[in-house]
Steps between C-alpha positions, in 0.01 A plus 500: 500500500202690384559760761862545378385538139246767594759688700734479203233626254453819733853602438547812281794633292543768762518222780768321286704820462473560870598163591802508269619830657453358860685177416788708354513686829476189703805358299695814593412493859570121531841536327600762758388275785712221362815708480551421865304176544592173351180297583166607645329243712109534545200281565361288221146573599328688770336193642587151592330199306126523547216267474465348152128557513550874520476671148744769616605687822250774547672682791832502676496597865170679451606689187272409205648388178309593187611239239633162494836631418547723805617225737811440286590872429855453639572259219336684200644839610847357471406354158431854375858608563623245242769394739598137553320343789480157653294347790673275743355291792543712817341295773155381618208653680415452867156429619258786419746661239251537212416864518235450230134530564435133503767296676557140411402217746872487581740785423804345665788378296404648166777645268566879471741650251760784462521692180858600404537784240829571321644773293401543145662238269661341807313161505798269564608692810136483624492131434811455698346685799189291472701183494712613798180586701339165426813310571540690827144457626402170359134601495462366153583150613197493744166394352202677637208292633230373265169580633215258422209666325 
């Protein structure tokens, strides 16, 4: 948390103005994208569940990550759009499927998610798609294994 506070204190008024302008441009671009797309499906995170003893994933497939936030960029980047999003169960890992720098003792059978993103102010249609996906796949009805610590 201290790191986050220090980073926040580094932000200048010019940084805030630039971010506001970039956010407005992003909103325009994403609105154009969703003129022809109802729902965007993307990964919840870039890695499968990782060892609980690892503070955060420091690399993915040899690419270094520079903060504890980087491994979940696919989720927080969608949040920046302000669009409705929901994560649904999308299956389970196979052995060796961690992708992080410190694999678990067993990486088989751990849950992975799919992030569904809808059009602005279209929360209900997005929830309907999420419900249909969960009903069709049944992944949410399967409990992942509990590993003894």
